[in-house]
C-alpha positions in Angstrom: 90.5 120.0 -161.2 90.9 121.1 -157.6 89.5 118.8 -154.9 89.3 118.5 -151.2 90.6 115.0 -150.8 92.1 112.9 -147.9 92.2 115.9 -145.6 94.3 117.9 -148.0 93.4 120.5 -150.6 94.9 120.6 -154.1 95.1 124.4 -154.5 94.4 126.3 -157.6 97.3 126.5 -160.1 96.9 130.3 -160.3 98.3 132.6 -157.7 95.8 134.2 -155.4 96.1 137.2 -153.1 93.5 135.8 -150.7 94.6 133.8 -147.6 94.8 130.1 -148.3 93.3 127.3 -146.2 95.7 124.9 -144.5 95.9 121.3 -145.5 95.2 120.0 -142.0 91.7 121.3 -141.7 92.3 124.8 -140.1 92.4 128.2 -141.8 95.4 130.4 -141.9 93.2 133.4 -141.5 96.0 135.8 -141.0 97.6 134.8 -144.3 100.8 133.4 -142.8 102.0 130.8 -140.4 103.5 131.4 -137.0 106.9 131.3 -138.7 106.0 134.1 -141.1 106.0 131.8 -144.2 102.7 130.6 -145.8 102.1 126.9 -145.6 101.5 124.9 -148.7 99.1 122.1 -149.0 100.1 118.5 -148.8 101.9 117.9 -145.5 103.9 114.8 -144.8 101.7 112.5 -142.8 104.7 110.6 -141.3 106.1 113.7 -139.8 102.7 114.8 -138.5 102.3 111.4 -136.8 105.8 111.7 -135.3 105.0 115.1 -133.8 101.8 113.9 -132.4 103.6 111.0 -130.8 106.1 113.3 -129.3 103.3 115.4 -127.8 101.9 112.3 -126.2 105.3 111.4 -124.8 105.6 114.9 -123.2 102.2 114.5 -121.6 103.2 111.1 -120.1 106.4 112.6 -118.8 104.7 115.5 -117.1 102.4 113.0 -115.3 105.4 110.9 -114.3 104.2 107.8 -116.2 107.7 106.7 -116.9 106.8 103.0 -117.6 104.3 104.1 -120.3 106.9 106.4 -121.7 109.4 103.6 -122.0 106.9 101.2 -123.6 105.7 103.8 -126.1 109.2 104.9 -127.0 110.3 101.3 -127.5 107.2 100.5 -129.7 107.7 103.6 -131.8 111.4 103.1 -132.2 112.4 106.4 -130.6 115.8 106.9 -128.9 116.0 108.0 -125.2 116.4 111.6 -126.0 115.0 111.7 -129.5 111.7 113.1 -128.6 112.9 116.0 -126.5 115.7 116.8 -129.0 113.2 116.8 -131.8 111.0 119.3 -130.0 113.7 121.6 -128.8 116.0 121.4 -131.8 113.4 122.1 -134.6 112.5 125.6 -133.7 113.9 127.1 -136.9 110.5 126.8 -138.5 111.2 126.3 -142.1 107.6 126.6 -143.1 107.8 123.8 -145.6 104.1 123.0 -145.2 104.8 119.4 -144.1 104.4 120.0 -140.4 108.0 119.0 -140.1 108.7 121.1 -136.9 107.1 121.6 -133.5 105.7 125.0 -134.8 103.7 123.1 -137.4 102.2 120.9 -134.7 101.2 124.0 -132.7 99.6 125.6 -135.7 97.5 122.4 -136.2 96.3 121.9 -132.6 95.7 125.5 -131.8 93.1 127.8 -133.4 94.9 130.4 -135.6 93.8 133.9 -135.2 94.9 137.3 -136.4 96.9 137.7 -133.2 99.1 134.7 -134.1 102.9 135.6 -133.7 104.4 136.8 -137.0 108.0 136.2 -136.1 109.8 132.8 -136.0 109.7 131.6 -132.4 112.9 130.5 -130.7 113.4 127.0 -129.4 112.7 128.2 -125.9 109.4 129.7 -127.0 108.4 126.4 -128.6 109.4 124.5 -125.4 107.2 126.7 -123.2 104.3 126.3 -125.6 104.8 122.6 -125.7 104.6 122.4 -121.9 101.0 123.8 -122.2 100.1 121.1 -124.7 97.7 118.4 -123.5 97.1 115.2 -125.3 93.4 115.9 -125.4 94.1 119.0 -127.5 96.0 116.9 -129.9 93.2 114.4 -130.2 90.6 117.1 -130.5 92.1 118.0 -133.8 90.8 114.7 -135.1 87.5 114.4 -133.1 86.7 118.0 -134.0 85.3 118.9 -130.6 84.0 122.4 -130.8 81.9 124.7 -128.6 78.5 123.0 -128.6 76.7 126.2 -127.9 78.0 127.7 -131.2 76.9 124.9 -133.6 73.6 126.5 -134.2 75.4 129.9 -134.8 77.8 128.4 -137.2 75.1 126.6 -139.2 72.8 129.6 -139.2 75.6 131.9 -140.4 76.4 129.6 -143.3 72.7 129.2 -144.1 72.2 133.0 -144.2 75.2 133.4 -146.4 74.1 130.8 -148.9 70.6 132.3 -149.1 72.1 135.7 -149.8 74.2 134.8 -152.8 73.2 134.9 -156.4 70.7 132.2 -157.5 73.2 130.6 -159.8 75.5 129.9 -156.8 72.8 129.2 -154.2 71.7 125.9 -155.7 75.3 124.5 -155.7 76.2 125.7 -152.2 72.9 124.4 -150.8 74.3 120.9 -151.3 76.4 121.6 -148.2 73.4 121.8 -145.9 72.7 118.0 -145.5 76.2 116.6 -144.9 77.1 119.5 -142.6 73.9 119.0 -140.7 74.4 115.3 -140.2 78.1 115.6 -139.2 77.5 118.5 -136.8 74.6 116.5 -135.2 76.7 113.4 -134.9 79.6 115.3 -133.3 77.2 116.7 -130.7 75.9 113.3 -129.9 79.4 111.7 -130.0 80.6 114.3 -127.4 77.6 113.7 -125.1 75.8 117.0 -125.7 72.4 115.4 -125.9 70.3 118.4 -125.3 72.3 120.6 -127.7 72.0 117.8 -130.4 68.3 117.6 -129.9 67.8 121.3 -130.2 70.0 121.4 -133.3 68.0 118.6 -135.0 64.7 120.2 -134.2 65.8 123.6 -135.6 67.4 122.5 -138.9 66.1 118.9 -139.5 63.0 120.2 -141.4 65.2 122.2 -143.8 66.7 119.2 -145.5 65.7 117.8 -148.9 62.7 115.5 -148.9 64.8 112.6 -150.4 66.8 112.4 -147.2 63.9 112.0 -144.9 64.4 108.2 -144.4 67.9 108.9 -143.3 66.8 111.6 -140.9 64.2 109.4 -139.3 67.1 107.0 -138.4 69.3 109.8 -137.3 66.8 111.4 -134.9 66.6 108.1 -133.0 70.3 108.2 -132.2 70.6 110.5 -129.2 73.4 108.9 -127.2 77.0 108.0 -127.9 76.2 104.4 -127.3 73.7 104.4 -130.1 76.4 105.2 -132.7 78.6 102.2 -131.9 76.2 99.6 -133.4 75.1 101.6 -136.4 77.1 100.6 -139.4 75.5 103.0 -141.8 76.4 106.0 -139.7 79.9 104.6 -139.2 80.2 104.6 -142.9 78.9 108.1 -143.2 81.5 109.3 -140.7 84.4 107.5 -142.4 83.5 107.9 -146.1 83.6 111.3 -147.8 80.3 112.9 -149.0 81.0 114.0 -152.6 79.8 117.5 -153.8 80.2 118.7 -157.3 80.6 122.5 -157.3 81.8 125.0 -159.9 85.0 126.9 -159.2 83.2 130.3 -158.8 80.8 128.9 -156.2 83.7 127.2 -154.3 85.7 130.5 -154.2 82.7 132.3 -152.7 82.4 129.6 -150.0 86.1 129.7 -149.2 86.2 133.5 -148.9 83.1 133.5 -146.6 84.6 130.9 -144.2 87.9 132.8 -144.1 86.3 136.1 -143.4 84.1 134.7 -140.7 87.0 132.6 -139.2 84.5 129.7 -139.3 87.0 126.9 -138.5 84.3 124.5 -137.3 82.5 124.3 -140.6 85.8 124.2 -142.5 87.1 121.4 -140.4 84.1 119.3 -141.3 84.4 120.1 -145.0 88.1 119.1 -144.9 87.7 115.9 -143.0 84.3 114.5 -144.2 83.6 116.1 -147.6 85.1 115.7 -151.0 84.5 118.8 -153.2 84.8 118.0 -156.8 85.5 121.4 -158.5 84.9 121.9 -162.2 85.4 124.9 -164.5 82.3 126.3 -166.2 78.9 127.6 -165.4 77.3 126.6 -162.1 74.6 123.8 -162.4 71.0 124.6 -162.0 68.8 123.2 -159.1 67.1 120.7 -161.4 70.5 119.4 -162.7 71.8 119.0 -159.1 68.6 117.3 -157.9 68.7 114.8 -160.8 72.0 113.4 -159.5 71.5 113.9 -155.8 70.0 111.6 -153.2 72.6 108.9 -152.6 74.0 108.0 -149.2 77.4 109.5 -150.0 76.6 112.3 -152.4 77.4 112.3 -156.1 80.0 110.1 -157.8 83.5 111.6 -158.4 83.9 112.4 -162.1 87.2 110.6 -162.4 85.5 107.3 -161.3 83.3 107.4 -164.4 86.1 108.2 -166.9 87.7 104.7 -166.8 87.5 102.9 -170.2 84.6 100.4 -170.3 84.4 97.8 -173.0 80.7 97.7 -173.4 80.6 96.2 -176.9 79.4 92.6 -177.5 81.7 89.6 -178.0 81.9 88.1 -181.5 79.4 85.4 -181.9 80.7 82.0 -183.0 80.0 81.1 -186.6 77.4 78.3 -186.7 75.7 77.0 -189.8 72.0 77.5 -189.6 70.2 74.7 -191.4 67.0 75.5 -193.4 63.8 75.0 -191.5 61.8 71.9 -192.4 58.8 74.0 -193.2 60.8 75.9 -195.8 62.0 72.6 -197.3 58.5 71.4 -197.7 57.4 74.6 -199.4 57.0 74.9 -203.1 60.1 73.6 -204.8 60.4 76.5 -207.3 60.5 79.0 -204.5 63.1 77.1 -202.4 66.0 79.4 -203.2 64.2 82.6 -202.4 63.2 81.1 -199.1 66.8 80.4 -198.3 67.6 84.0 -198.9 64.9 85.1 -196.5 66.4 83.2 -193.7 68.1 85.4 -191.1 71.3 83.4 -191.0 73.1 86.0 -193.1 71.9 89.0 -191.0 72.8 87.3 -187.8 76.1 86.1 -189.2 77.1 89.5 -190.5 76.7 91.0 -187.0 79.0 88.4 -185.6 81.7 88.8 -188.2 82.1 92.6 -187.5 84.3 93.2 -184.5 82.8 95.9 -182.3 85.5 98.6 -181.6 84.1 98.9 -178.0 84.1 95.2 -177.4 86.6 93.5 -175.1 89.1 91.0 -176.4 87.5 87.6 -176.9 89.9 86.1 -174.3 89.9 89.0 -171.8 88.2 86.7 -169.3 88.1 82.9 -169.7 84.7 81.7 -170.9 83.5 78.1 -171.1 83.8 76.4 -174.5 80.6 75.7 -176.4 79.3 72.1 -176.1 77.4 70.4 -178.9 74.2 71.0 -177.0 75.1 74.8 -176.7 75.6 74.9 -180.5 72.3 73.2 -181.1 70.6 75.7 -178.9 72.3 78.6 -180.8 70.9 77.2 -184.0 67.4 77.0 -182.4 67.8 80.6 -181.2 68.7 81.9 -184.7 65.7 80.1 -186.1 63.5 81.8 -183.6 65.1 85.1 -184.6 63.7 84.7 -188.1 60.2 84.6 -186.6 60.8 87.5 -184.2 58.2 90.2 -184.2 59.7 93.6 -184.9 58.5 96.0 -182.2 58.0 99.7 -182.5 55.6 102.3 -181.1 53.0 101.2 -183.7 53.6 97.5 -183.1 53.6 96.8 -179.3 54.2 93.3 -177.9 51.4 91.1 -176.6 51.7 90.5 -172.8 51.0 87.2 -171.1 50.6 87.5 -167.3 51.3 84.6 -165.0 49.5 85.1 -161.7 50.4 83.0 -158.7 47.1 82.3 -157.1 46.8 81.3 -153.4 50.5 81.9 -152.9 50.2 81.6 -149.2 53.8 80.6 -149.0 54.7 84.2 -150.0 56.2 84.7 -153.5 59.6 86.4 -153.2 61.4 85.7 -156.5 60.6 84.6 -160.1 62.6 83.7 -163.2 62.1 82.3 -166.7 64.5 80.3 -168.8 65.8 82.0 -171.9 63.7 79.8 -174.1 60.6 80.5 -171.9 60.0 76.8 -171.3 60.4 76.8 -167.5 59.2 79.1 -164.7 60.7 79.1 -161.2 59.3 80.8 -158.1 61.1 81.4 -154.8 59.0 81.5 -151.6 59.1 82.7 -148.1 58.6 79.1 -146.8 62.2 78.3 -148.0 61.1 76.3 -151.1 61.9 76.7 -154.8 59.1 75.6 -157.2 59.8 74.9 -160.9 56.9 74.7 -163.4 56.9 73.7 -167.1 55.0 76.4 -169.0 54.9 74.2 -172.2 53.0 70.9 -172.7 56.3 69.1 -172.1 56.3 67.9 -168.5 59.3 67.9 -166.1 61.1 64.5 -165.7 64.0 63.3 -163.6 66.9 61.2 -164.9 66.5 57.5 -164.2 68.3 55.8 -161.3 71.8 54.5 -161.8 70.7 50.8 -162.1 68.2 51.7 -164.8 70.7 53.9 -166.7 73.1 50.9 -167.0 70.4 49.0 -169.1 70.2 51.8 -171.7 71.9 51.5 -175.1 74.2 54.5 -175.0 74.8 54.3 -178.7 71.1 54.8 -179.7 70.0 58.1 -181.3 67.4 58.9 -178.7 69.6 58.2 -175.7 68.8 61.6 -174.2 65.1 60.7 -174.3 65.6 57.2 -172.9 67.5 58.4 -169.8 64.5 60.4 -168.6 62.0 58.6 -166.3 58.4 59.0 -167.5 57.2 57.9 -164.0 58.4 61.1 -162.6 56.7 63.4 -165.2 54.8 66.3 -163.7 54.2 70.0 -164.3 55.7 71.0 -160.9 58.8 70.2 -159.0 59.5 71.4 -155.5 63.1 71.9 -154.3 63.8 71.7 -150.6 67.1 72.7 -148.9 67.1 76.4 -147.9 66.7 77.4 -144.3 65.0 80.8 -145.0 63.0 82.7 -147.6 64.3 82.5 -151.1 65.0 86.0 -152.5 66.8 85.4 -155.8 66.6 83.0 -158.7 68.5 82.6 -162.0 68.4 79.9 -164.6 71.6 78.9 -166.4 71.6 79.7 -170.2 71.6 76.0 -171.1 68.6 75.3 -168.8 70.5 72.6 -166.9 70.9 74.5 -163.6 69.0 76.9 -161.3 70.6 79.2 -158.8 68.7 80.3 -155.7 69.8 82.7 -152.9 68.2 82.9 -149.5 68.0 84.5 -146.1 70.1 81.6 -144.8 73.2 83.3 -146.3 73.8 80.6 -149.0 73.5 80.3 -152.7 72.4 76.9 -154.0 73.0 75.3 -157.4 70.2 72.9 -158.4 70.3 70.4 -161.2 67.2 70.5 -163.5 68.0 66.9 -164.6 67.7 65.4 -161.1 66.0 68.3 -159.3 68.5 68.0 -156.4 70.9 70.5 -154.9 74.4 70.0 -156.2 76.3 72.7 -154.3 75.7 75.1 -151.4 77.9 78.2 -151.8 78.8 79.8 -148.4 80.5 83.1 -148.3 77.9 85.7 -147.3 77.3 86.1 -143.6 73.8 87.5 -143.9 70.8 87.2 -146.2 71.6 87.0 -149.9 69.1 89.2 -151.8 69.9 88.4 -155.4 71.9 86.1 -157.7 72.4 86.1 -161.5 74.0 83.7 -164.0 76.4 85.0 -166.6 75.0 85.1 -170.2 77.6 82.4 -171.0 77.0 80.3 -167.9 79.7 79.1 -165.5 80.1 82.4 -163.7 77.4 83.9 -161.4 77.2 86.8 -159.0 75.4 87.3 -155.7 74.7 90.3 -153.5 73.4 90.6 -150.0 73.0 92.3 -146.6 76.7 92.2 -146.0 77.0 95.1 -148.5 79.2 93.2 -151.0 78.7 91.3 -154.2 80.6 88.1 -154.9 81.6 86.6 -158.2 81.5 82.8 -158.3 82.2 80.0 -160.7 80.1 76.9 -160.6 83.1 74.6 -160.0 84.6 76.6 -157.2 83.5 76.6 -153.6 85.0 80.0 -152.8 84.2 83.3 -154.6 86.6 84.5 -157.3 86.0 88.2 -156.6 84.5 90.2 -153.8 83.1 93.5 -155.0 83.2 95.8 -151.9 82.3 99.5 -152.0 78.6 99.9 -151.4 77.6 101.5 -148.1 74.4 99.4 -147.6 72.8 96.2 -148.8 73.4 95.0 -152.4 69.8 94.3 -153.5 70.1 93.4 -157.2 72.8 92.1 -159.5 73.1 91.8 -163.3 75.8 90.6 -165.7 76.7 92.7 -168.7 75.8 91.0 -172.0 79.5 90.5 -172.7 80.0 89.0 -169.3 83.0 91.2 -168.6 81.2 93.5 -166.1 78.7 93.2 -163.3 76.2 95.8 -162.2 75.0 96.1 -158.6 72.2 98.1 -157.1 72.0 99.0 -153.5 70.0 100.5 -150.7 72.7 103.2 -150.5 70.9 104.5 -153.6 73.8 104.0 -156.0 74.5 101.7 -158.9 78.1 100.4 -159.4 79.6 98.7 -162.4 82.4 96.3 -161.6 85.1 94.9 -163.9 85.1 91.1 -163.6 88.8 90.9 -164.7 90.3 92.8 -161.8 87.4 93.5 -159.5 87.7 97.3 -159.9 84.7 99.6 -159.7 84.5 101.4 -163.1 81.2 103.3 -162.8 79.2 104.8 -159.9 75.7 106.1 -160.9 73.8 108.4 -158.5 70.4 109.9 -158.9 67.8 107.6 -157.3 66.1 108.8 -154.2 65.4 105.3 -152.8 66.8 101.8 -152.7 67.4 100.2 -156.1 65.6 96.9 -156.8 65.9 96.3 -160.6 68.5 96.6 -163.3 68.5 95.7 -167.0 71.2 96.1 -169.7 70.2 96.9 -173.2 70.9 94.1 -175.7 73.7 96.0 -177.4 75.4 96.6 -174.0 75.6 100.4 -174.3 72.9 101.3 -171.8 71.7 100.4 -168.4 68.2 100.9 -166.9 67.5 101.0 -163.2 64.4 101.0 -161.1 63.9 102.0 -157.5 61.4 102.6 -154.6 61.2 106.2 -155.9 59.0 104.9 -158.8 61.4 106.2 -161.5 63.3 104.4 -164.2 66.7 106.0 -164.9 68.7 105.4 -168.1 72.5 105.4 -168.1 75.1 105.7 -170.8 77.8 103.2 -169.8 80.5 104.4 -172.1 80.3 108.1 -171.0 79.2 107.3 -167.4 76.3 109.7 -167.5 72.6 109.7 -166.8 70.7 110.3 -170.1 67.1 109.7 -169.2 64.4 109.7 -166.5 61.1 107.8 -167.0 58.4 108.9 -164.6 54.9 107.4 -164.2 55.0 104.5 -161.7 53.6 105.2 -158.3 55.4 102.5 -156.3 58.6 100.4 -156.3 59.8 99.1 -159.6 60.8 95.4 -159.2 61.2 94.4 -162.8 62.9 95.8 -165.9 63.5 94.2 -169.3 64.5 95.3 -172.7 62.9 93.6 -175.8 65.3 91.3 -177.7 66.3 94.0 -180.1 66.2 96.8 -177.6 63.3 98.7 -179.2 61.1 98.6 -176.1 61.8 98.8 -172.4 59.2 97.2 -170.1 58.9 98.1 -166.4 56.9 96.3 -163.8 55.9 97.8 -160.4 54.2 97.2 -157.1 51.6 99.6 -158.4 50.1 96.6 -160.3 51.1 97.9 -163.7 53.4 97.1 -166.6 54.5 100.1 -168.6 56.1 100.1 -172.0 58.6 102.8 -173.0 60.1 103.8 -176.4 63.8 103.1 -175.6 65.0 103.8 -179.1 63.7 107.4 -179.0 65.0 107.8 -175.4 68.5 106.9 -176.5 68.4 108.6 -179.9 67.3 111.9 -178.5 70.5 112.2 -176.5 73.4 113.6 -178.7 76.9 113.0 -177.6 77.6 116.6 -178.3 75.5 117.4 -175.3 77.8 115.5 -173.0 79.5 118.1 -170.9 82.7 116.7 -169.6 83.2 119.6 -167.2 80.1 119.1 -165.1 79.5 115.4 -166.0 75.9 116.1 -166.8 73.6 115.9 -169.7 70.5 118.1 -169.9 67.6 115.7 -169.3 64.4 116.3 -171.3 61.2 115.9 -169.4 59.6 113.7 -172.0 58.3 110.7 -170.0 54.8 111.1 -171.5 56.2 111.1 -175.1 58.2 107.9 -174.4 55.4 106.1 -172.6 53.8 103.7 -175.2 51.3 102.0 -172.9 50.2 101.2 -169.4 48.7 97.8 -168.6 47.0 97.2 -165.2 46.5 93.9 -163.4 43.5 93.5 -161.2 45.5 93.1 -158.0 48.8 91.6 -158.8 52.2 93.4 -158.2 54.6 92.8 -161.0 57.6 90.8 -159.7 59.3 89.7 -163.0 59.3 90.5 -166.7 60.7 88.4 -169.6 60.7 88.8 -173.4 60.5 85.5 -175.3 62.7 84.9 -178.3 59.9 86.1 -180.5 59.3 89.2 -178.4 56.2 88.2 -176.5 56.3 89.8 -173.1 55.8 87.5 -170.1 55.0 89.0 -166.7 54.6 87.3 -163.3 53.4 88.2 -159.8 51.4 86.9 -156.9 47.7 87.8 -156.7 46.9 89.8 -153.6 43.3 89.8 -152.4 42.3 93.2 -151.1 
């Protein structure tokens, strides 16, 4: 693979007769350097920095700034005569491609042309040329200051070229339009050419893809250099590389065109700000490109998504499942057959087989199972025996919880795994917890009352609860801003809440008090989520990072940094070894809990991502966005494998059924939609996975996969939850219209 990376180009392995492009961002249009020897890619950055330093020293000397010269020489560790000797004594020009002589420096800071000298210059020639060097010329190689009046000419020339090539290449090369447009506009603004920047934007802004319109609306308001200083998003755009995936044939066409036209300005931007991921094979079609385009920084690099991911499930602990009382009381003669029908064997058989894709059991430390956890596992397995098998002919019943008169502003919802408790986060900074079963919520008795209890009694857990405090609702106070994220612990003893006040709070559901306030985020925390095994949890916020925490640590264990905008939603993988994050930069990232590395980057959404859901088997991930689409991802191969279209507004809730047969999506368009996830995943064959392009042909089969659409009267769907028996629960706040 050849790629434009870190300002250098990894050149093709095969020899070419065409002139090459230099590694420093300028074209060797004449086919040779000033020394007569072609430069190779991959200069030594240390030598380049030294030559730049020497040029600055010469500039200071000419302006008789001797004090500054001494200070700079002392800080840089140069001898008294080292700078001048280096310039005058390196005129041999070995052409080693590293910029190791003064001639290399000259070739970088001046614009090469066909008239460049073809013979090796003498030291005297170099010295005369050096006297004409100005430090602003050196710095201009990095700021890319070009003739502002020619920017429109450059862009128009490239546009006309791309529109004239064959259709198979046009779609790929058209990816250049947006990043080049943004960087050229920012350069004009940065260099105080306001009128030229405005004219450039008005002429070419309307040509960009529709899914970049939100970015362009922000961009058009930045008309002065001062505006750029406080805009973090644009700072990221300038410092990060926009990734384009282009076939080798299309790339060769582009390179040849820029060399023939001597279009150094365009090529400088490509070298400094773009990463061109070149693959061998047929060029991709417009639909293939559009399906993966739209993120803030372009597509993901293919090598990022080739890291091994252990997406299998951990081996379940072996727990004896006692026979149900109902079965014991059944006819005596049929007792044995009843035992055979219990699901203990089927559940146990899955746990005994080690998934080849599963991580090692001790890859990350997990909390040991307590007696109460084992009891809950037994209850869960019993519920599994009564679970409804879902399929396209047998859809789940849906129970909708509407929050009426929610004047406090409902901002977050969560259910416990056993569906016994419901929590709501509100804009008035409160968290409210309801019991959705006949069993009321009770607090633990006071310390003095607990001392009077017989701790050896069988019903001690019942005796410690205070019946005087029983109620259907508990209100938790403590946050200093709207509550945006909620998550119950798997054992139902704790509740996490994240807020605009920059904190994550851990609440006890025994005393209904705040146990810990986790402070680490500097800005609003948009979401938080407990690990499937408890103990660990993750949070994401406006500071563009996700943090991994443990309930018994005040400081985060990991900081997942890489998103270019807010982290809006977080989810743990079912095996707890990975964390998925969705962002307003329109990408999804998968992070390894063990080492904090980003192991997957998924692009394709055209708007901020607000919902994520892993399939129960851990192989797939579903994501929902403001673009109204649900995208399906294969975690192992790192590829998009499905696109579900139908919603007309932001998708805030996604949930797979307990066995993964059905995917439910809830949206601000007041609907719940059910999708056939088994068919969506089975229709994709691994043989279709094209490693070269990193793309799978996406069938347009949303209507075939849609099993049902269910409308609420006027209630946006905020949260979805499948019970252990596969009843679907939905929740949202009623809005009178």
